[in-house]
Each structure stands twice: as C-alpha cells, then as structure tokens.
N, C-alpha and C positions, 0 to 999 in steps of 0.2 A: 399728881405727885409721884415721883419715881422713888423706889426703895432700893438702897444699896446695902447688901449684906456684908457685915464685917465679922472677923474672927478674933478681934482684939477688943480691949476695953474702950478704945476711942480710935479715931483716925484724924490725922492732921488735915486741915483744910486743903492745902496744896496737894496732898496725897489723895484726897477724895476726888479731886478734879482729874488727876491722872488715872486713878483706879477705875473710875467710871467712864474713862475714855472721852472726857469732855474737852481735853486739851491734848496736844500731841507730845508735849515734853514737860519736864519739870521747870524749865526756863519759861515756857509759856504760862504755866500755872502761876509762877512767881509774878510775872508781869501782869496777868489778869487780876490777881488778888491785890497787888500793890496799886493798881490803877483804879481800884474801887468798883470793879465790875461784879463783885460777889456780895450778897447779903447773907447774914446769919441771924436767924430769929428776928428778921425785920430791920436790922441795922447793917449799914455798910461795914464790912470787915476788911481791913488791910493787913491783918496779921496772918501770914501764910501758915504759921505753925499753930493756929487756933485749933484746940481740941474739939472735934465734932463727936458728939455722943448720941445715942438713940434719943429721939424726941426733938433734936435740933432740926430747924428748917433752913436749908441752904437754897438760895435762889441764884441761878446762873443762866444768863441769856433767856430770862423769862420762864424758865422751868424750875419747879420746886423739887428738891431732893431731900430725903431723910435717910438715916441709917438705922439698921436693926441688927441685933446679934444673930449669928447663924443658928443658934439653938433655941430661938424664941419664936 
C-alpha cells in the first residue's frame, strides 16, 4: 500500500490520481474514474469528486493507495 500525504481535510478522487502522478491529466482521471477503473473501500467508484480521507483505501491498476495528513 502506498501512502499519499495531503495538507487538507480531504482530496477528491480525481485530484488524488493526478496528485500521485497515476494519470497524466485531469481528463484522463475523469475517464478512468467514470469507466469504473477505481475502487474506494472495496467498491467501484464512478464519482470523480468523491472525498478521500485518511483511512480510505483506493485501488487503481492493482495498487492500493491511502492518504494521511502531513502532520500525523
């Protein structure tokens, strides 16, 4: 599992994909999410604006990602 450090309360799913350099653009992030290629906490998520908070498990291309706050 890879950990992504954020400095805000949450990060939107499509922004997480961009921030972690998993996709090359916001348009690609939108397409991947809407195509059902991403799961959040074990369920396919097609909401690109889904708020991802520490403790959430995001899976993209077989790799698990989670977020944590910069100060924790």
